[in-house]
TORRODO-482418 format. One record per residue (C-alpha): y, x, z; chain; residue number from 1; residue in three letters. Coordinates in steps of 0.001 Angstrom, whole numbers. Example, Ala and Ser with C-alpha at 12.3 -4.5 7.8 and 13.67 -1.06 7.14 Angstrom:
2
@py -4500 px 12300 pz 7800 chaine A num 1 residu ALA
@py -1060 px 13670 pz 7140 chaine A num 2 residu SER
***
This chain:
439
@py 77740 px 29342 pz 32645 chaine A num 1 residu MET
@py 78172 px 27012 pz 35651 chaine A num 2 residu SER
@py 75180 px 25473 pz 37407 chaine A num 3 residu ARG
@py 76189 px 22020 pz 36131 chaine A num 4 residu LYS
@py 76372 px 23166 pz 32511 chaine A num 5 residu HIS
@py 73086 px 25055 pz 32849 chaine A num 6 residu THR
@py 71421 px 21926 pz 34213 chaine A num 7 residu LEU
@py 72837 px 19749 pz 31432 chaine A num 8 residu ILE
@py 71909 px 22246 pz 28709 chaine A num 9 residu LYS
@py 68387 px 22715 pz 30064 chaine A num 10 residu GLY
@py 67892 px 18975 pz 30435 chaine A num 11 residu THR
@py 69108 px 18393 pz 26875 chaine A num 12 residu PHE
@py 66710 px 20981 pz 25429 chaine A num 13 residu ILE
@py 63721 px 19663 pz 27389 chaine A num 14 residu LEU
@py 64646 px 16059 pz 26597 chaine A num 15 residu THR
@py 64944 px 16726 pz 22873 chaine A num 16 residu ALA
@py 61592 px 18492 pz 22929 chaine A num 17 residu THR
@py 60065 px 15786 pz 25096 chaine A num 18 residu GLY
@py 61184 px 13023 pz 22760 chaine A num 19 residu PHE
@py 59927 px 14951 pz 19750 chaine A num 20 residu THR
@py 56489 px 15564 pz 21260 chaine A num 21 residu THR
@py 56227 px 12008 pz 22607 chaine A num 22 residu ARG
@py 57266 px 10629 pz 19211 chaine A num 23 residu PHE
@py 54490 px 12648 pz 17598 chaine A num 24 residu MET
@py 52110 px 11717 pz 20401 chaine A num 25 residu GLY
@py 52961 px 8038 pz 20005 chaine A num 26 residu PHE
@py 51776 px 8005 pz 16401 chaine A num 27 residu PHE
@py 48899 px 10288 pz 17338 chaine A num 28 residu TYR
@py 47723 px 7550 pz 19719 chaine A num 29 residu ARG
@py 47941 px 5069 pz 16869 chaine A num 30 residu ILE
@py 45840 px 7407 pz 14733 chaine A num 31 residu PHE
@py 43234 px 7745 pz 17499 chaine A num 32 residu LEU
@py 43060 px 3983 pz 18013 chaine A num 33 residu SER
@py 42477 px 3412 pz 14305 chaine A num 34 residu HIS
@py 40055 px 6342 pz 13904 chaine A num 35 residu ALA
@py 37862 px 5800 pz 16982 chaine A num 36 residu PHE
@py 38581 px 2228 pz 18097 chaine A num 37 residu GLY
@py 39451 px 921 pz 21561 chaine A num 38 residu GLU
@py 36108 px 2001 pz 23062 chaine A num 39 residu GLU
@py 36431 px 5541 pz 21646 chaine A num 40 residu GLY
@py 39956 px 5862 pz 23042 chaine A num 41 residu VAL
@py 38646 px 4581 pz 26378 chaine A num 42 residu GLY
@py 35934 px 7278 pz 26432 chaine A num 43 residu LEU
@py 38516 px 9942 pz 25568 chaine A num 44 residu TYR
@py 40849 px 8734 pz 28332 chaine A num 45 residu GLN
@py 37952 px 8697 pz 30793 chaine A num 46 residu LEU
@py 37804 px 12512 pz 30941 chaine A num 47 residu ILE
@py 41497 px 13016 pz 31673 chaine A num 48 residu PHE
@py 41226 px 12453 pz 35437 chaine A num 49 residu PRO
@py 38780 px 15392 pz 35481 chaine A num 50 residu ILE
@py 41140 px 17431 pz 33310 chaine A num 51 residu TYR
@py 44071 px 16659 pz 35617 chaine A num 52 residu ALA
@py 41993 px 17459 pz 38707 chaine A num 53 residu LEU
@py 40867 px 20856 pz 37384 chaine A num 54 residu CYS
@py 44356 px 21751 pz 36160 chaine A num 55 residu PHE
@py 45813 px 20824 pz 39555 chaine A num 56 residu SER
@py 43283 px 23044 pz 41281 chaine A num 57 residu LEU
@py 43931 px 26040 pz 39045 chaine A num 58 residu THR
@py 47594 px 26065 pz 38058 chaine A num 59 residu ALA
@py 49825 px 23074 pz 38784 chaine A num 60 residu ALA
@py 50687 px 23916 pz 42395 chaine A num 61 residu GLY
@py 51267 px 27598 pz 41642 chaine A num 62 residu ILE
@py 53538 px 26724 pz 38704 chaine A num 63 residu GLU
@py 55813 px 24617 pz 40912 chaine A num 64 residu THR
@py 55811 px 27202 pz 43709 chaine A num 65 residu ALA
@py 56509 px 30029 pz 41240 chaine A num 66 residu LEU
@py 59445 px 28135 pz 39745 chaine A num 67 residu SER
@py 61029 px 27662 pz 43175 chaine A num 68 residu ARG
@py 60411 px 31251 pz 44330 chaine A num 69 residu LEU
@py 61691 px 32768 pz 41072 chaine A num 70 residu VAL
@py 64849 px 30646 pz 41310 chaine A num 71 residu ALA
@py 65548 px 31967 pz 44809 chaine A num 72 residu ARG
@py 64793 px 35603 pz 43808 chaine A num 73 residu ARG
@py 67036 px 35504 pz 40746 chaine A num 74 residu LEU
@py 69827 px 33899 pz 42788 chaine A num 75 residu THR
@py 69673 px 36985 pz 45031 chaine A num 76 residu CYS
@py 69494 px 39364 pz 42039 chaine A num 77 residu GLY
@py 65869 px 40388 pz 42708 chaine A num 78 residu GLN
@py 64572 px 40484 pz 39126 chaine A num 79 residu LYS
@py 61770 px 42956 pz 39841 chaine A num 80 residu LYS
@py 60364 px 40768 pz 42616 chaine A num 81 residu GLU
@py 60551 px 37720 pz 40331 chaine A num 82 residu ALA
@py 58479 px 39528 pz 37698 chaine A num 83 residu ALA
@py 55950 px 40639 pz 40341 chaine A num 84 residu GLU
@py 55588 px 37002 pz 41431 chaine A num 85 residu LEU
@py 54716 px 36115 pz 37842 chaine A num 86 residu LEU
@py 52065 px 38840 pz 37592 chaine A num 87 residu TYR
@py 50539 px 37751 pz 40902 chaine A num 88 residu THR
@py 50415 px 34103 pz 39851 chaine A num 89 residu SER
@py 48752 px 35020 pz 36545 chaine A num 90 residu LEU
@py 45986 px 36897 pz 38353 chaine A num 91 residu ILE
@py 45361 px 34011 pz 40737 chaine A num 92 residu PHE
@py 45347 px 31278 pz 38109 chaine A num 93 residu THR
@py 43207 px 33086 pz 35535 chaine A num 94 residu VAL
@py 40513 px 33843 pz 38133 chaine A num 95 residu ILE
@py 40572 px 30242 pz 39388 chaine A num 96 residu LEU
@py 40531 px 28724 pz 35902 chaine A num 97 residu SER
@py 37592 px 30863 pz 34719 chaine A num 98 residu CYS
@py 35646 px 29815 pz 37831 chaine A num 99 residu SER
@py 36422 px 26152 pz 37159 chaine A num 100 residu VAL
@py 35341 px 26554 pz 33525 chaine A num 101 residu THR
@py 31912 px 27833 pz 34576 chaine A num 102 residu ILE
@py 31456 px 25148 pz 37257 chaine A num 103 residu LEU
@py 32520 px 22302 pz 34980 chaine A num 104 residu LEU
@py 30101 px 23362 pz 32251 chaine A num 105 residu GLN
@py 27248 px 23482 pz 34764 chaine A num 106 residu TYR
@py 28002 px 20156 pz 36437 chaine A num 107 residu TYR
@py 29268 px 18205 pz 33393 chaine A num 108 residu ALA
@py 26088 px 16064 pz 33021 chaine A num 109 residu PRO
@py 26138 px 15184 pz 36732 chaine A num 110 residu LEU
@py 29855 px 14345 pz 36703 chaine A num 111 residu ILE
@py 29560 px 12172 pz 33604 chaine A num 112 residu SER
@py 26641 px 10141 pz 34975 chaine A num 113 residu VAL
@py 27446 px 9953 pz 38692 chaine A num 114 residu ARG
@py 31239 px 9727 pz 38598 chaine A num 115 residu PHE
@py 32394 px 8724 pz 35116 chaine A num 116 residu LEU
@py 29454 px 6328 pz 34718 chaine A num 117 residu LYS
@py 29020 px 7291 pz 31056 chaine A num 118 residu ASP
@py 26612 px 10036 pz 29932 chaine A num 119 residu ALA
@py 28490 px 10389 pz 26637 chaine A num 120 residu ARG
@py 31347 px 12109 pz 28505 chaine A num 121 residu ALA
@py 29218 px 15207 pz 29262 chaine A num 122 residu ALA
@py 29745 px 16921 pz 25910 chaine A num 123 residu GLU
@py 33470 px 16147 pz 26101 chaine A num 124 residu LEU
@py 33720 px 17796 pz 29532 chaine A num 125 residu LEU
@py 31791 px 20898 pz 28435 chaine A num 126 residu ILE
@py 34156 px 21426 pz 25520 chaine A num 127 residu LEU
@py 37198 px 20576 pz 27657 chaine A num 128 residu LEU
@py 36342 px 23339 pz 30151 chaine A num 129 residu SER
@py 37435 px 26061 pz 27699 chaine A num 130 residu TYR
@py 41058 px 24843 pz 27879 chaine A num 131 residu ALA
@py 41739 px 25825 pz 31504 chaine A num 132 residu PHE
@py 42236 px 29639 pz 31242 chaine A num 133 residu PRO
@py 44751 px 29146 pz 28439 chaine A num 134 residu PHE
@py 46452 px 26261 pz 30261 chaine A num 135 residu ALA
@py 46784 px 28473 pz 33364 chaine A num 136 residu ALA
@py 48516 px 31279 pz 31440 chaine A num 137 residu ILE
@py 50814 px 28790 pz 29732 chaine A num 138 residu HIS
@py 51639 px 27107 pz 33046 chaine A num 139 residu SER
@py 52573 px 30297 pz 34929 chaine A num 140 residu CYS
@py 54843 px 31632 pz 32204 chaine A num 141 residu ILE
@py 56558 px 28253 pz 31874 chaine A num 142 residu VAL
@py 57057 px 28175 pz 35660 chaine A num 143 residu GLY
@py 58706 px 31610 pz 35531 chaine A num 144 residu TYR
@py 61127 px 30632 pz 32775 chaine A num 145 residu TYR
@py 62019 px 27328 pz 34440 chaine A num 146 residu LEU
@py 62701 px 29194 pz 37685 chaine A num 147 residu GLY
@py 65313 px 31149 pz 35764 chaine A num 148 residu GLY
@py 66581 px 27893 pz 34227 chaine A num 149 residu LYS
@py 65611 px 29142 pz 30757 chaine A num 150 residu GLU
@py 64201 px 26229 pz 28781 chaine A num 151 residu THR
@py 63823 px 27687 pz 25297 chaine A num 152 residu GLY
@py 60308 px 29099 pz 25670 chaine A num 153 residu VAL
@py 58944 px 26142 pz 27722 chaine A num 154 residu PRO
@py 60351 px 23673 pz 25203 chaine A num 155 residu ALA
@py 59055 px 25488 pz 22128 chaine A num 156 residu LEU
@py 55644 px 26091 pz 23705 chaine A num 157 residu SER
@py 55351 px 22367 pz 24418 chaine A num 158 residu GLN
@py 56309 px 21585 pz 20833 chaine A num 159 residu LEU
@py 53849 px 24144 pz 19430 chaine A num 160 residu ILE
@py 51047 px 22765 pz 21585 chaine A num 161 residu GLU
@py 51601 px 19208 pz 20369 chaine A num 162 residu GLN
@py 51985 px 20108 pz 16698 chaine A num 163 residu ILE
@py 48900 px 22333 pz 16643 chaine A num 164 residu VAL
@py 46832 px 19749 pz 18543 chaine A num 165 residu ARG
@py 47692 px 16900 pz 16184 chaine A num 166 residu ILE
@py 47366 px 18905 pz 12970 chaine A num 167 residu LEU
@py 44033 px 20430 pz 14003 chaine A num 168 residu SER
@py 42531 px 17029 pz 14900 chaine A num 169 residu VAL
@py 43759 px 15454 pz 11661 chaine A num 170 residu CYS
@py 42435 px 18381 pz 9617 chaine A num 171 residu LEU
@py 38987 px 18283 pz 11256 chaine A num 172 residu ILE
@py 38875 px 14492 pz 10878 chaine A num 173 residu TYR
@py 39716 px 14553 pz 7180 chaine A num 174 residu TRP
@py 37289 px 17414 pz 6472 chaine A num 175 residu CYS
@py 34529 px 15395 pz 8141 chaine A num 176 residu ALA
@py 35355 px 12335 pz 6042 chaine A num 177 residu LEU
@py 35301 px 14396 pz 2858 chaine A num 178 residu ILE
@py 31759 px 15502 pz 3768 chaine A num 179 residu GLN
@py 30799 px 11847 pz 4387 chaine A num 180 residu ASN
@py 30400 px 12413 pz 8135 chaine A num 181 residu ASN
@py 31721 px 10034 pz 10761 chaine A num 182 residu LYS
@py 33667 px 12191 pz 13231 chaine A num 183 residu PRO
@py 33505 px 11384 pz 16922 chaine A num 184 residu GLY
@py 36159 px 11523 pz 19612 chaine A num 185 residu VAL
@py 34929 px 15058 pz 20472 chaine A num 186 residu LEU
@py 37324 px 16430 pz 17858 chaine A num 187 residu ILE
@py 40256 px 15190 pz 19960 chaine A num 188 residu SER
@py 39115 px 17464 pz 22803 chaine A num 189 residu VAL
@py 38802 px 20351 pz 20349 chaine A num 190 residu ALA
@py 42393 px 19732 pz 19275 chaine A num 191 residu GLY
@py 43527 px 19852 pz 22899 chaine A num 192 residu LEU
@py 41943 px 23303 pz 23330 chaine A num 193 residu ILE
@py 43396 px 24646 pz 20086 chaine A num 194 residu ILE
@py 46843 px 23454 pz 21175 chaine A num 195 residu GLY
@py 46551 px 25206 pz 24550 chaine A num 196 residu GLU
@py 45457 px 28450 pz 22876 chaine A num 197 residu ILE
@py 48439 px 28369 pz 20511 chaine A num 198 residu ALA
@py 50985 px 27647 pz 23255 chaine A num 199 residu SER
@py 49605 px 30321 pz 25613 chaine A num 200 residu SER
@py 49695 px 32970 pz 22879 chaine A num 201 residu LEU
@py 53282 px 32036 pz 22094 chaine A num 202 residu TYR
@py 54261 px 32310 pz 25778 chaine A num 203 residu CYS
@py 52498 px 35674 pz 26159 chaine A num 204 residu LEU
@py 54323 px 37040 pz 23144 chaine A num 205 residu ARG
@py 57715 px 36107 pz 24585 chaine A num 206 residu HIS
@py 57089 px 37193 pz 28167 chaine A num 207 residu ILE
@py 55845 px 40562 pz 26917 chaine A num 208 residu ARG
@py 59078 px 41001 pz 25009 chaine A num 209 residu LYS
@py 61402 px 39753 pz 27776 chaine A num 210 residu ASP
@py 59829 px 41729 pz 30622 chaine A num 211 residu LEU
@py 58672 px 44729 pz 28546 chaine A num 212 residu SER
@py 55204 px 44487 pz 30024 chaine A num 213 residu LEU
@py 53949 px 47416 pz 27984 chaine A num 214 residu SER
@py 56331 px 49859 pz 29726 chaine A num 215 residu SER
@py 56739 px 48228 pz 33155 chaine A num 216 residu SER
@py 55033 px 49744 pz 36234 chaine A num 217 residu PRO
@py 51782 px 48231 pz 37380 chaine A num 218 residu ARG
@py 51786 px 45694 pz 40184 chaine A num 219 residu LEU
@py 51052 px 47543 pz 43414 chaine A num 220 residu LYS
@py 48276 px 46261 pz 45619 chaine A num 221 residu LEU
@py 50629 px 45910 pz 48595 chaine A num 222 residu SER
@py 53094 px 43886 pz 46507 chaine A num 223 residu SER
@py 50244 px 41731 pz 45222 chaine A num 224 residu PHE
@py 49216 px 40776 pz 48752 chaine A num 225 residu PHE
@py 52806 px 40150 pz 49878 chaine A num 226 residu ILE
@py 53644 px 37932 pz 46896 chaine A num 227 residu HIS
@py 50203 px 36348 pz 46973 chaine A num 228 residu GLY
@py 50719 px 35302 pz 50590 chaine A num 229 residu LYS
@py 54123 px 33833 pz 49739 chaine A num 230 residu GLU
@py 52789 px 31992 pz 46692 chaine A num 231 residu LEU
@py 49819 px 30606 pz 48599 chaine A num 232 residu LEU
@py 51967 px 29481 pz 51531 chaine A num 233 residu PHE
@py 54144 px 27374 pz 49235 chaine A num 234 residu LEU
@py 51553 px 26425 pz 46635 chaine A num 235 residu SER
@py 48712 px 25405 pz 48967 chaine A num 236 residu CYS
@py 50341 px 22134 pz 50076 chaine A num 237 residu PRO
@py 51400 px 21498 pz 46474 chaine A num 238 residu LEU
@py 47888 px 22219 pz 45210 chaine A num 239 residu THR
@py 46318 px 20137 pz 47987 chaine A num 240 residu ALA
@py 48783 px 17417 pz 47078 chaine A num 241 residu ASN
@py 47886 px 17534 pz 43392 chaine A num 242 residu ARG
@py 44133 px 17861 pz 44008 chaine A num 243 residu VAL
@py 43936 px 15011 pz 46502 chaine A num 244 residu LEU
@py 46153 px 12827 pz 44358 chaine A num 245 residu LEU
@py 44025 px 13584 pz 41309 chaine A num 246 residu ASN
@py 40853 px 12863 pz 43267 chaine A num 247 residu VAL
@py 42341 px 9507 pz 44212 chaine A num 248 residu LEU
@py 43517 px 8979 pz 40628 chaine A num 249 residu GLN
@py 40033 px 9836 pz 39412 chaine A num 250 residu SER
@py 38545 px 7267 pz 41794 chaine A num 251 residu VAL
@py 41122 px 4798 pz 40543 chaine A num 252 residu GLU
@py 40519 px 5489 pz 36835 chaine A num 253 residu SER
@py 36735 px 5563 pz 37103 chaine A num 254 residu ILE
@py 36681 px 2375 pz 39163 chaine A num 255 residu SER
@py 38841 px 290 pz 36812 chaine A num 256 residu ILE
@py 36140 px -246 pz 34112 chaine A num 257 residu PRO
@py 33515 px -851 pz 36817 chaine A num 258 residu VAL
@py 35630 px -3444 pz 38627 chaine A num 259 residu ARG
@py 36502 px -5091 pz 35322 chaine A num 260 residu LEU
@py 32790 px -5639 pz 34792 chaine A num 261 residu GLN
@py 32705 px -7344 pz 38194 chaine A num 262 residu MET
@py 35518 px -9561 pz 36928 chaine A num 263 residu TYR
@py 33181 px -10676 pz 34140 chaine A num 264 residu GLY
@py 33785 px -8340 pz 31191 chaine A num 265 residu LEU
@py 31000 px -6646 pz 29293 chaine A num 266 residu LEU
@py 30794 px -2844 pz 29561 chaine A num 267 residu ARG
@py 32239 px -2228 pz 26090 chaine A num 268 residu ALA
@py 35042 px -4748 pz 26700 chaine A num 269 residu ASP
@py 35847 px -3185 pz 30087 chaine A num 270 residu ALA
@py 36055 px 307 pz 28563 chaine A num 271 residu LEU
@py 38135 px -1071 pz 25690 chaine A num 272 residu GLY
@py 40576 px -2720 pz 28125 chaine A num 273 residu THR
@py 40888 px 552 pz 30028 chaine A num 274 residu TYR
@py 41501 px 2396 pz 26753 chaine A num 275 residu GLY
@py 44225 px -31 pz 25686 chaine A num 276 residu VAL
@py 45943 px 240 pz 29077 chaine A num 277 residu LEU
@py 45880 px 4041 pz 29435 chaine A num 278 residu THR
@py 45775 px 5134 pz 25793 chaine A num 279 residu GLY
@py 48203 px 2657 pz 24212 chaine A num 280 residu MET
@py 50334 px 653 pz 26669 chaine A num 281 residu ALA
@py 51010 px 3331 pz 29295 chaine A num 282 residu LEU
@py 52145 px 6029 pz 26793 chaine A num 283 residu PRO
@py 54569 px 3450 pz 25396 chaine A num 284 residu CYS
@py 55981 px 2769 pz 28866 chaine A num 285 residu ILE
@py 56257 px 6499 pz 29577 chaine A num 286 residu LEU
@py 57875 px 7347 pz 26223 chaine A num 287 residu PHE
@py 61524 px 7163 pz 27462 chaine A num 288 residu PRO
@py 60622 px 9126 pz 30609 chaine A num 289 residu SER
@py 61033 px 12311 pz 28544 chaine A num 290 residu ALA
@py 64623 px 12215 pz 29804 chaine A num 291 residu VAL
@py 63782 px 11807 pz 33487 chaine A num 292 residu THR
@py 60938 px 14335 pz 33295 chaine A num 293 residu ASN
@py 63385 px 16874 pz 31886 chaine A num 294 residu SER
@py 65871 px 16121 pz 34648 chaine A num 295 residu VAL
@py 63091 px 16502 pz 37233 chaine A num 296 residu SER
@py 61958 px 19827 pz 35769 chaine A num 297 residu THR
@py 65468 px 21291 pz 35844 chaine A num 298 residu MET
@py 66329 px 19801 pz 39228 chaine A num 299 residu LEU
@py 63631 px 21652 pz 41179 chaine A num 300 residu LEU
@py 64997 px 25206 pz 40659 chaine A num 301 residu PRO
@py 68595 px 23921 pz 40756 chaine A num 302 residu ALA
@py 68063 px 22198 pz 44112 chaine A num 303 residu VAL
@py 66277 px 25286 pz 45468 chaine A num 304 residu ALA
@py 69247 px 27439 pz 44418 chaine A num 305 residu GLU
@py 71798 px 25056 pz 45988 chaine A num 306 residu ILE
@py 69765 px 24962 pz 49200 chaine A num 307 residu GLN
@py 69699 px 28773 pz 49295 chaine A num 308 residu ALA
@py 73519 px 28747 pz 49057 chaine A num 309 residu LEU
@py 73704 px 25956 pz 51686 chaine A num 310 residu ASN
@py 76142 px 23910 pz 49569 chaine A num 311 residu ASP
@py 75778 px 20387 pz 51009 chaine A num 312 residu LYS
@py 78557 px 18878 pz 48896 chaine A num 313 residu LYS
@py 77016 px 19957 pz 45590 chaine A num 314 residu GLU
@py 73571 px 18913 pz 46801 chaine A num 315 residu MET
@py 74861 px 15399 pz 47507 chaine A num 316 residu SER
@py 76606 px 15201 pz 44134 chaine A num 317 residu SER
@py 73615 px 16332 pz 42073 chaine A num 318 residu ILE
@py 71221 px 13951 pz 43869 chaine A num 319 residu ILE
@py 73473 px 10917 pz 43460 chaine A num 320 residu GLN
@py 74259 px 11500 pz 39791 chaine A num 321 residu LYS
@py 70612 px 12125 pz 38900 chaine A num 322 residu SER
@py 69382 px 8989 pz 40681 chaine A num 323 residu VAL
@py 72078 px 6736 pz 39182 chaine A num 324 residu TYR
@py 71323 px 7944 pz 35647 chaine A num 325 residu CYS
@py 67568 px 7403 pz 36066 chaine A num 326 residu CYS
@py 68031 px 3886 pz 37446 chaine A num 327 residu ILE
@py 70326 px 2993 pz 34540 chaine A num 328 residu PHE
@py 67893 px 4340 pz 31934 chaine A num 329 residu LEU
@py 64970 px 2531 pz 33541 chaine A num 330 residu GLY
@py 66845 px -775 pz 33637 chaine A num 331 residu SER
@py 67774 px -557 pz 29941 chaine A num 332 residu VAL
@py 64153 px 264 pz 28995 chaine A num 333 residu CYS
@py 62890 px -2618 pz 31151 chaine A num 334 residu CYS
@py 65034 px -5152 pz 29276 chaine A num 335 residu VAL
@py 64079 px -3713 pz 25889 chaine A num 336 residu PHE
@py 60323 px -3752 pz 26584 chaine A num 337 residu LEU
@py 60483 px -7268 pz 28012 chaine A num 338 residu LEU
@py 62000 px -8402 pz 24713 chaine A num 339 residu ALA
@py 59930 px -6360 pz 22249 chaine A num 340 residu PHE
@py 56774 px -5286 pz 24130 chaine A num 341 residu GLY
@py 54568 px -7904 pz 22477 chaine A num 342 residu GLY
@py 55760 px -6932 pz 19011 chaine A num 343 residu TRP
@py 55215 px -3193 pz 19690 chaine A num 344 residu ILE
@py 51607 px -3743 pz 20744 chaine A num 345 residu GLY
@py 50732 px -6017 pz 17834 chaine A num 346 residu THR
@py 52603 px -4198 pz 15065 chaine A num 347 residu PHE
@py 52001 px -556 pz 15964 chaine A num 348 residu LEU
@py 48617 px -634 pz 17708 chaine A num 349 residu PHE
@py 47208 px -3780 pz 16066 chaine A num 350 residu HIS
@py 46343 px -4911 pz 19599 chaine A num 351 residu SER
@py 47812 px -8098 pz 21112 chaine A num 352 residu PRO
@py 46295 px -6933 pz 24420 chaine A num 353 residu MET
@py 48475 px -3802 pz 24315 chaine A num 354 residu ALA
@py 51533 px -6007 pz 23783 chaine A num 355 residu GLY
@py 50729 px -8053 pz 26887 chaine A num 356 residu LYS
@py 50254 px -4910 pz 28954 chaine A num 357 residu PHE
@py 53522 px -3353 pz 27711 chaine A num 358 residu ILE
@py 55466 px -6493 pz 28592 chaine A num 359 residu THR
@py 53878 px -6731 pz 32045 chaine A num 360 residu ALA
@py 54453 px -3042 pz 32800 chaine A num 361 residu MET
@py 58097 px -3055 pz 31707 chaine A num 362 residu SER
@py 59088 px -3867 pz 35309 chaine A num 363 residu TRP
@py 57841 px -406 pz 36301 chaine A num 364 residu LEU
@py 60530 px 1440 pz 34330 chaine A num 365 residu CYS
@py 63459 px 1537 pz 36809 chaine A num 366 residu PRO
@py 61185 px 2675 pz 39637 chaine A num 367 residu PHE
@py 58839 px 4938 pz 37650 chaine A num 368 residu LEU
@py 61600 px 6938 pz 35961 chaine A num 369 residu TYR
@py 63625 px 7396 pz 39156 chaine A num 370 residu THR
@py 60602 px 8329 pz 41295 chaine A num 371 residu ASN
@py 59853 px 11427 pz 39191 chaine A num 372 residu ASN
@py 63332 px 12717 pz 39972 chaine A num 373 residu THR
@py 63155 px 11857 pz 43675 chaine A num 374 residu LEU
@py 59801 px 13617 pz 44144 chaine A num 375 residu ILE
@py 61103 px 16683 pz 42296 chaine A num 376 residu SER
@py 64104 px 16828 pz 44637 chaine A num 377 residu ILE
@py 61775 px 16643 pz 47646 chaine A num 378 residu LEU
@py 59772 px 19606 pz 46310 chaine A num 379 residu ASN
@py 62980 px 21470 pz 45502 chaine A num 380 residu GLY
@py 64232 px 21286 pz 49102 chaine A num 381 residu ILE
@py 60838 px 22428 pz 50366 chaine A num 382 residu GLY
@py 59532 px 19038 pz 51590 chaine A num 383 residu LYS
@py 56197 px 19448 pz 49827 chaine A num 384 residu THR
@py 54223 px 17897 pz 52661 chaine A num 385 residu TYR
@py 56432 px 14808 pz 52609 chaine A num 386 residu LEU
@py 56021 px 14340 pz 48843 chaine A num 387 residu SER
@py 52286 px 14705 pz 49372 chaine A num 388 residu PHE
@py 52288 px 11952 pz 52020 chaine A num 389 residu ALA
@py 54411 px 9596 pz 49911 chaine A num 390 residu VAL
@py 52233 px 10022 pz 46831 chaine A num 391 residu ASN
@py 49070 px 9563 pz 48898 chaine A num 392 residu SER
@py 50239 px 6244 pz 50334 chaine A num 393 residu VAL
@py 51306 px 5108 pz 46860 chaine A num 394 residu SER
@py 47895 px 5913 pz 45415 chaine A num 395 residu LEU
@py 46249 px 4157 pz 48352 chaine A num 396 residu GLY
@py 48097 px 990 pz 47374 chaine A num 397 residu ILE
@py 46928 px 1351 pz 43778 chaine A num 398 residu ARG
@py 43296 px 1987 pz 44733 chaine A num 399 residu ILE
@py 43352 px -1021 pz 47060 chaine A num 400 residu ALA
@py 44526 px -3169 pz 44150 chaine A num 401 residu SER
@py 41651 px -1824 pz 42003 chaine A num 402 residu VAL
@py 38979 px -2760 pz 44526 chaine A num 403 residu PHE
@py 40521 px -5982 pz 45848 chaine A num 404 residu ILE
@py 42503 px -7597 pz 43046 chaine A num 405 residu PHE
@py 40773 px -6578 pz 39776 chaine A num 406 residu ILE
@py 37542 px -8503 pz 40586 chaine A num 407 residu PRO
@py 39708 px -11558 pz 41357 chaine A num 408 residu LEU
@py 42518 px -11406 pz 38778 chaine A num 409 residu TYR
@py 41378 px -8866 pz 36180 chaine A num 410 residu GLY
@py 43511 px -5988 pz 34966 chaine A num 411 residu ILE
@py 46746 px -7748 pz 35914 chaine A num 412 residu PHE
@py 45725 px -7479 pz 39568 chaine A num 413 residu GLY
@py 45878 px -3702 pz 39126 chaine A num 414 residu TYR
@py 49291 px -3909 pz 37457 chaine A num 415 residu LEU
@py 50681 px -5765 pz 40493 chaine A num 416 residu TRP
@py 49399 px -2987 pz 42736 chaine A num 417 residu GLY
@py 50911 px -367 pz 40414 chaine A num 418 residu LEU
@py 54318 px -2040 pz 40682 chaine A num 419 residu LEU
@py 54059 px -2279 pz 44491 chaine A num 420 residu ALA
@py 53203 px 1425 pz 44758 chaine A num 421 residu SER
@py 56226 px 2467 pz 42682 chaine A num 422 residu GLN
@py 58567 px 260 pz 44710 chaine A num 423 residu ILE
@py 57260 px 1912 pz 47887 chaine A num 424 residu PHE
@py 58009 px 5440 pz 46596 chaine A num 425 residu ILE
@py 61431 px 4340 pz 45397 chaine A num 426 residu PHE
@py 62540 px 2771 pz 48680 chaine A num 427 residu LEU
@py 61113 px 5504 pz 50918 chaine A num 428 residu PHE
@py 62604 px 8396 pz 48934 chaine A num 429 residu CYS
@py 65998 px 6713 pz 48635 chaine A num 430 residu LEU
@py 66059 px 6184 pz 52397 chaine A num 431 residu GLY
@py 65113 px 9804 pz 53077 chaine A num 432 residu TYR
@py 67655 px 11188 pz 50578 chaine A num 433 residu MET
@py 70393 px 9073 pz 52139 chaine A num 434 residu TYR
@py 69626 px 10565 pz 55551 chaine A num 435 residu ARG
@py 69332 px 14095 pz 54104 chaine A num 436 residu TYR
@py 72708 px 14173 pz 52358 chaine A num 437 residu ILE
@py 74468 px 12519 pz 55334 chaine A num 438 residu ARG
@py 73449 px 15229 pz 57833 chaine A num 439 residu ARG
***
């Protein structure tokens, strides 16, 4: 199968899965908003910057690096080395994730009070900590399969995770109601963990079968150090990128409710506004990005393979076609959400505020969808430091809008900063790609 057909097939599989999981997640958000209210959703969303930060520290950078390295190894026919890279990454990530689990449980009360500004988040963080070892295993195996441009296992594992998460939360919620208990948002965190356990077990089952782990030779210590050095060299800037960006995102997310109070909102209203923005409006805006996320996921190993073959013509073609498609999709979604955003918020979420946010954020679509692809291309050609710098400047713009404009203009001041940050990424990456393909 040609590289083009492999890319299209992989993108189609990931897109179909992405739309399915986002469709389920969309109604899951509606269920959460009705079950726990805007303030409960806000509290649930408050812990996700910590979740993203810990996941970035333990697995996200290594997953991306593993995908790129496996793609290059398989291009050269080095299947044994590709498998050894997977084993090495699993050892690294499991050790890191177990360490993070212990640290997060110990410091959860401090983090919830000092950083999240809400003591109620402590029990959510303690429960959340158990997800990281399973998420690390899932992440590494998915990175290996994506490096080989095999999307079946990653797609099905994503689907299994979402289905198990939603069904487990609904089951626990209904059982609590039957017993005349009022369930709290803690059950949503429990569902997240159950979903990660299910997806990691599924991935382990398939990788054991595909690589015949039970009969394969053990990873030699010398090979572990060689592959570990290679993984760390490529993953360290990616991990530093993700960690720093998530630290900045955490500062951003934690500061939004605080700055909204400075604007004049009560604490419950500020948390409710944050919950509507991040738990209702933003998932709606990101719903069509299942397509562009799939393109981005498949592009990274494809671009790495093309770079290894030094095929400039194909590199130029794949970049141009990907960018044009993302811009077109984003423009169509922008027009649709401008016309129907208010109705979506009021009808589906029973929140006129969500409708206003969806309409205002519709302008993000052309830039947001294309930027995912552009950043993935940068990582695919090995420019991890550049993607780190671009994302850092973008987040700096957003944080500045939180501290400067929210106290003056409310949440819409933040949305202006969000739009400016996406336009910056878009223009910079387009300029760099133009220079890159014209060399």
